[in-house]
C-alpha positions, 0 to 999 in steps of 0.5 A: 285490471291486469290481475283479472281475466280480460274480455278483450285484448285491447283491455291490456293496453296501457299500465306499462312499467317504468325502468330506471336506466341505471347502467346507461346513466351510471357515470352521469348525474341524474336519472332516466325513467323509461316507460316501456310502451313496447310491452303493449299488445301491439308492441308500441305506444300507438296502441293507446292512441288507436284505442282512444281514437276508436272509443271516442268515435264510438262514443260520439257516433262518428264510427258505426258498427261494422264500418271500415276504419282507414288510416295512414301509418308507419306501422305502429298505429296500424298495428294498434288499430288492427288489434283494436278493430279486429277485437271490436269487429271493424274492418281495417285498412292500413295504408303505409309507405314501402319505405317502412320495415316490412315486419310491420306490414306482415304483422298488421296483415296477420292481425286481420288488416288489409295492408296497402303499400304505397311506392316511395317518391322519386329519389327517396331511399328505402328504409327512410320515409320522408315527408314527401313519401308521407304525402303520397300515402295521404293521397291514397288514404284519402281516396280509400276513405272516400270510396269505402265511406270509411271512418278515418282514424286520422292520428295527426288530428283526432284528439284521441292521440293526445288524450291517450297520453294525457290521461293514460301515459303521463298519469301513470308515469307520475304515479309510478315515480311519485311525481319525481319528474323534472323533464320529459323528452319525446321524438315526435311523430304525430305529436300526440305523445308529446302533446298529451304528456306535456299538457298533463305533466305541466298541469301537475308540475308547471316547471317541468321541462319538455323537449321535442326531439327531431332528426338532425337533418330534418329539424322542421319543428325547430324552424331550422333548415331541413338538409336531408328529409331522408333520415333513418329514424322511422316513425317521425321527423316528417318535416310537417306542421303538427297541431299537437305541438303548436303550443310554444308554452309546452316546449322548453327546447328542440333537441336534434339527434343524428341517425348514428346517435339514435342507432348507437343508443338503441344498441346500447339500450339492448346490450346494456339494459336488456331493452330491445327497442327501435330507432325512435326509442334510441333517439329519445335515449340519445337526447336524454343522455345529452341533456344529463351531460349538459343543461339537465345535469342532476335531473330526472328525465322521463321518456317512452320506449316507443316500440320493439326492436322486433319490428326492425329485424329486416333493417340494419339497426341490429345487423350482426352475424349469428 
């Protein structure tokens, strides 16, 4: 499809390349395969889920022509939905916490979305979205959905979030690596990427090990104590149950990554591999590097580069003097 003229921009979603992180792993036994999801039109992996959710809703009649689409977002899903909805002719309302980087809101608005920003919960820190912040965003999202008789994209529950990666991301990665994958790591937001990729990879190779990555201070899914929900790894670690990650048979283990480790890995990814990505991509890389140093020594580990570092220029992720 990429070799032909496309009729719509959403047809460019998916079929992203994989890069071996050869410089970061040169002193280690094993390899890391990074699937560059930031090369989607909206600069994130969420473009896939946005397209799958909308097209599945169109197919089963839940989404009518011209109907408004509404969704809670940290920015990436909203950007994907803004692209898909604009190209397909649906009005779109993105509801987002003020704790997320402002670049995302500006990008969604530029793409035709109506953006509703929700104040953070008392005690929350700017740039650090907690589960409580997300619950406040959910209340506003529910109200707008009712008032406008809108279609709720509902990325945390609609199966399109899983199918996009089960039949897209994982299938592509398997073909690109000729099936040479031993493990998969994923920093979990809605859980769709982990749920979809783990299901597909396990079906292809049952002994593949799939690891859930969480913030060190908010390891809710691992069943450990949440000592600080206000971590800095945007886009996940919300301290809430996730239906897409509730199959214990898919989860080899849970890996905790600190804010500092995620930031350092993101910066190394940029300065040593030339891959400019965000916090959650850094968390994935930090987790994979630790696994290669320990229990997955000699393995070939797959991960996704979730979004572009351009979405974090107002944060201190890449703070530097110019």
